[in-house]
Structure formats: structure tokens, C-alpha cells
MIDOSE-1310 file (N, C-alpha, C; in nm, 2 decimals, decimal comma, always signed):
residues 70
xxxx	+0,87/-1,04/-2,84/+0,80/-0,93/-2,78/+0,70/-0,99/-2,67; +0,67/-1,11/-2,67/+0,58/-1,17/-2,57/+0,63/-1,15/-2,43; +0,76/-1,16/-2,41/+0,81/-1,14/-2,27/+0,79/-1,00/-2,23; +0,82/-0,90/-2,31/+0,80/-0,76/-2,28/+0,66/-0,73/-2,25
xxxx	+0,57/-0,79/-2,32/+0,42/-0,77/-2,30/+0,38/-0,83/-2,17; +0,44/-0,94/-2,13/+0,41/-1,01/-2,01/+0,46/-0,93/-1,89; +0,58/-0,88/-1,90/+0,64/-0,80/-1,79/+0,57/-0,67/-1,77; +0,53/-0,60/-1,88/+0,45/-0,48/-1,86/+0,31/-0,51/-1,80
xxxx	+0,25/-0,62/-1,83/+0,13/-0,66/-1,77/+0,14/-0,69/-1,62; +0,25/-0,75/-1,59/+0,28/-0,78/-1,44/+0,30/-0,65/-1,37; +0,37/-0,56/-1,42/+0,39/-0,43/-1,36/+0,26/-0,35/-1,35; +0,18/-0,36/-1,45/+0,05/-0,29/-1,45/-0,04/-0,35/-1,34
xxxx	-0,04/-0,48/-1,33/-0,12/-0,54/-1,22/-0,07/-0,50/-1,08; +0,06/-0,50/-1,07/+0,12/-0,46/-0,94/+0,08/-0,31/-0,91; +0,08/-0,23/-1,01/+0,04/-0,09/-0,99/-0,11/-0,08/-0,94; -0,19/-0,16/-1,00/-0,33/-0,16/-0,96/-0,35/-0,20/-0,81
xxxx	-0,28/-0,31/-0,78/-0,28/-0,36/-0,64/-0,23/-0,26/-0,54; -0,11/-0,20/-0,58/-0,06/-0,10/-0,49/-0,15/+0,02/-0,47; -0,21/+0,06/-0,58/-0,31/+0,17/-0,58/-0,43/+0,14/-0,49; -0,47/+0,02/-0,50/-0,58/-0,02/-0,41/-0,54/-0,02/-0,26
xxxx	-0,42/-0,06/-0,23/-0,37/-0,06/-0,10/-0,36/+0,09/-0,05; -0,31/+0,18/-0,13/-0,30/+0,32/-0,10/-0,44/+0,38/-0,07; -0,54/+0,34/-0,15/-0,67/+0,39/-0,13/-0,72/+0,34/+0,00; -0,70/+0,22/+0,03/-0,75/+0,16/+0,16/-0,68/+0,23/+0,28
xxxx	-0,55/+0,25/+0,27/-0,48/+0,32/+0,38/-0,52/+0,47/+0,39; -0,54/+0,53/+0,28/-0,57/+0,68/+0,28/-0,71/+0,70/+0,34; -0,80/+0,60/+0,31/-0,94/+0,62/+0,37/-0,95/+0,56/+0,51; -0,84/+0,50/+0,56/-0,85/+0,45/+0,70/-0,91/+0,31/+0,71
xxxx	-0,93/+0,25/+0,59/-0,99/+0,11/+0,59/-0,88/+0,01/+0,63; -0,76/+0,02/+0,57/-0,65/-0,07/+0,60/-0,56/+0,01/+0,69; -0,55/-0,03/+0,81/-0,46/+0,04/+0,91/-0,33/-0,04/+0,93; -0,26/-0,06/+0,82/-0,14/-0,14/+0,83/-0,04/-0,07/+0,74
xxxx	+0,09/-0,06/+0,78/+0,14/-0,09/+0,91/+0,09/+0,02/+1,01; +0,10/-0,01/+1,14/+0,04/+0,08/+1,24/+0,10/+0,22/+1,25; +0,23/+0,23/+1,21/+0,29/+0,36/+1,22/+0,31/+0,43/+1,08; +0,23/+0,40/+0,98/+0,25/+0,46/+0,85/+0,19/+0,60/+0,85
xxxx	+0,26/+0,68/+0,78/+0,22/+0,82/+0,76/+0,10/+0,83/+0,66; +0,07/+0,73/+0,59/-0,03/+0,73/+0,49/-0,17/+0,70/+0,55; -0,18/+0,66/+0,67/-0,31/+0,62/+0,73/-0,40/+0,73/+0,75; -0,52/+0,72/+0,70/-0,63/+0,82/+0,71/-0,59/+0,96/+0,66
xxxx	-0,51/+0,95/+0,55/-0,48/+1,08/+0,48/-0,54/+1,07/+0,34; -0,64/+1,15/+0,32/-0,71/+1,14/+0,19/-0,62/+1,16/+0,07; -0,52/+1,24/+0,08/-0,43/+1,26/-0,04/-0,37/+1,13/-0,09; -0,35/+1,03/+0,00/-0,30/+0,90/-0,04/-0,41/+0,82/-0,11
xxxx	-0,54/+0,84/-0,07/-0,65/+0,78/-0,14/-0,65/+0,83/-0,29; -0,63/+0,96/-0,30/-0,63/+1,02/-0,44/-0,52/+0,97/-0,52; -0,40/+0,96/-0,46/-0,28/+0,91/-0,53/-0,30/+0,76/-0,57; -0,36/+0,69/-0,48/-0,39/+0,55/-0,51/-0,49/+0,53/-0,62
xxxx	-0,59/+0,61/-0,62/-0,69/+0,61/-0,73/-0,62/+0,63/-0,87; -0,53/+0,73/-0,87/-0,46/+0,77/-0,99/-0,37/+0,65/-1,04; -0,29/+0,60/-0,94/-0,21/+0,48/-0,97/-0,28/+0,36/-1,02; -0,39/+0,33/-0,96/-0,47/+0,22/-1,00/-0,53/+0,24/-1,14
xxxx	-0,58/+0,36/-1,16/-0,64/+0,39/-1,30/-0,53/+0,38/-1,41; -0,41/+0,43/-1,38/-0,31/+0,42/-1,48/-0,26/+0,28/-1,50; -0,25/+0,20/-1,39/-0,22/+0,06/-1,41/-0,32/-0,02/-1,49; -0,45/+0,01/-1,46/-0,55/-0,06/-1,53/-0,55/-0,02/-1,68
xxxx	-0,53/+0,11/-1,71/-0,52/+0,16/-1,85/-0,41/+0,09/-1,92; -0,29/+0,09/-1,86/-0,18/+0,02/-1,92/-0,20/-0,12/-1,95; -0,26/-0,19/-1,85/-0,29/-0,33/-1,87/-0,39/-0,36/-1,98; -0,49/-0,28/-1,99/-0,59/-0,30/-2,10/-0,52/-0,27/-2,24
xxxx	-0,44/-0,16/-2,24/-0,38/-0,13/-2,37/-0,28/-0,23/-2,41; -0,21/-0,29/-2,32/-0,11/-0,39/-2,35/-0,18/-0,52/-2,40; -0,29/-0,56/-2,33/-0,36/-0,68/-2,37/-0,43/-0,66/-2,50; -0,48/-0,54/-2,54/-0,55/-0,52/-2,66/-0,46/-0,50/-2,78
xxxx	-0,33/-0,46/-2,76/-0,24/-0,44/-2,87/-0,21/-0,57/-2,94; -0,23/-0,56/-3,07/-0,20/-0,67/-3,16/-0,06/-0,67/-3,20; +0,00/-0,79/-3,21/+0,14/-0,80/-3,25/+0,15/-0,86/-3,38; +0,26/-0,84/-3,45/+0,28/-0,90/-3,58/+0,35/-1,03/-3,55
xx	+0,29/-1,14/-3,59/+0,35/-1,27/-3,57/+0,44/-1,31/-3,69; +0,54/-1,38/-3,66/+0,64/-1,42/-3,76/+0,64/-1,57/-3,78
């Protein structure tokens, strides 16, 4: 189960990073790529905040969960 826990942790971290990117793009802080439909659109900042929060929650829950060692 250690591999599954590690994979879920990696996906959760990637979700947090992607959420932060979406927040930056939605707020107009990160203007990359230049032709993205997400730039300066507040809805993407909200979507990014939700994604980052869910990713962080999953990461914390996975890391706190105790496993039965054999």
C-alpha cells in the first residue's frame, strides 16, 4: 500500500500546483500562455482555489492515515 499512498500524494501535490497556476492566471498575475482563455478571468481563480484546497486536503489525509504494518 505504500506505492498507492505515494501515487495519491503525488497527484495531490500536482493538483495543488495546478490550482495555484489557475489562481495566478485567473487573477492576471501569471500571463502565460499569452493566448489562454483563462487569463484575467476570476472564475478560473475560484476553480483554482477549489482544486488547490481539495489537493491539499487529500494530501493531508493520505499522510495522516495510519496503515497496518505486516
